[in-house]
C-alpha positions in Angstrom: 66.3 96.4 119.9 66.4 100.2 120.6 66.1 103.0 118.1 69.9 103.6 118.2 70.5 99.9 117.3 68.0 100.1 114.5 69.6 103.1 112.9 73.0 101.5 113.1 71.7 98.9 110.5 69.2 101.1 108.6 69.6 104.8 107.8 65.9 105.5 108.1 62.5 103.9 108.6 62.0 103.7 104.9 65.1 101.5 104.5 63.9 99.3 107.3 60.5 98.8 105.8 62.0 98.1 102.3 64.4 95.6 103.8 61.7 93.8 105.8 59.6 93.5 102.6 62.5 92.4 100.5 63.6 89.8 103.0 60.1 88.4 103.3 59.8 87.9 99.5 63.3 87.2 98.2 63.1 83.5 98.4 59.8 83.4 96.4 61.1 85.8 93.7 64.2 84.1 92.5 64.5 83.4 88.8 64.6 79.8 87.9 66.9 78.3 85.2 64.7 76.0 83.3 66.6 76.2 80.0 63.9 78.5 78.5 63.9 82.3 78.8 60.1 82.3 78.4 59.6 79.8 81.2 62.2 81.4 83.5 60.6 84.9 83.1 57.0 83.7 83.3 57.6 81.6 86.4 59.2 84.5 88.2 56.6 87.0 87.1 53.8 84.6 88.3 55.4 84.6 91.7 55.5 88.4 91.7 51.8 88.7 91.0 51.2 86.2 93.8 53.1 88.5 96.2 51.2 91.5 94.9 47.9 89.7 95.5 48.9 88.7 99.0 48.8 91.0 102.1 52.4 91.9 101.2 51.0 93.7 98.1 49.5 96.4 100.4 53.1 97.0 101.7 54.3 97.5 98.1 51.5 99.9 97.2 52.0 101.9 100.4 55.8 102.2 99.7 55.1 103.2 96.1 52.4 105.7 97.1 54.7 107.2 99.7 57.5 107.3 97.2 55.6 109.7 95.0 56.2 112.5 97.5 59.0 111.1 99.6 62.3 110.5 97.8 63.7 108.4 100.7 60.8 105.9 100.4 61.2 105.3 96.7 65.0 105.3 96.9 64.8 102.6 99.6 62.5 100.5 97.5 64.7 100.8 94.5 67.9 100.0 96.3 66.7 97.3 98.6 64.1 95.5 96.6 64.1 96.5 92.9 67.8 96.6 92.1 68.6 93.1 93.5 65.7 91.7 91.5 66.9 93.4 88.4 70.5 92.2 88.8 69.1 88.7 88.9 66.9 89.4 85.9 69.8 90.7 83.9 71.6 87.4 84.5 68.5 85.4 83.4 68.2 87.5 80.3 72.0 87.0 79.5 71.5 83.3 79.8 68.7 83.7 77.1 71.1 85.6 74.9 73.9 83.0 75.3 71.4 80.2 74.4 70.3 82.2 71.3 66.8 82.9 72.5 67.2 86.6 72.6 69.0 89.0 70.3 72.6 89.9 71.4 71.8 93.6 71.0 68.6 93.6 73.1 68.3 96.5 75.5 68.0 94.7 78.9 66.5 97.7 80.7 63.9 98.3 78.1 63.1 94.6 78.0 62.6 94.4 81.7 60.6 97.6 81.8 58.4 96.2 79.0 57.9 93.0 80.9 57.2 94.3 84.4 55.7 97.7 83.6 52.3 96.2 82.7 52.3 94.2 85.9 52.9 97.3 88.0 50.3 99.1 85.9 47.6 96.5 86.6 48.7 96.2 90.3 48.5 100.0 91.0 45.7 101.1 88.7 43.6 97.9 89.0 42.0 98.4 85.6 42.3 94.6 84.9 43.2 91.5 86.7 46.7 90.1 87.3 46.5 86.4 86.2 48.9 83.7 85.1 47.3 83.9 81.6 48.1 87.6 81.5 51.8 86.9 82.4 52.0 84.2 79.7 50.5 86.5 77.0 52.8 89.3 78.1 55.9 87.1 78.0 55.0 85.9 74.6 54.4 89.4 73.2 57.5 91.0 74.8 60.0 88.2 74.5 58.8 87.4 71.0 59.8 90.9 70.0 63.3 90.3 71.4 64.1 87.0 69.6 66.8 86.9 67.0 65.7 87.9 63.6 65.9 85.1 61.2 66.7 86.0 57.6 64.1 84.4 55.3 65.3 83.4 51.9 62.7 83.6 49.2 63.2 81.6 46.0 63.7 83.5 42.8 60.2 82.4 41.8 58.7 84.0 44.9 60.6 87.2 44.2 59.4 87.3 40.7 55.8 86.6 41.7 55.8 89.5 44.2 56.6 92.0 41.4 54.3 90.7 38.7 
């Protein structure tokens, strides 16, 4: 394949690299539908950390590092890898909302950033390990904060005892 052929399919080398990475990981990073939002998210997040810990992780860190000074690199990563994963994540979270596991008014972007931000932080800064246990604790903390609020009814006696 010649350079002219490559640029017919990809606008620049950054897009080619991002597509190559995305296509090499997409099948491993699908979100399952287990019937539990916690399980769906933690399984996918565990797969992501496996990718980050593999040789492909070096590709991600190189793309993200280049993206700090090269807008085309980070834009290619966002468009060709991140956005398709987020679209799938939105549908997974919406399933959780429909099942009553998450509040109807939950901010999906904030929820995803809260779930995945700590993974990227540990991946890039390396201040602590990326483990399955970390993912489980993270899901419990973040998803627990997005569950529907249940009104608790206190008996009249309980209310009186609080003020006495």
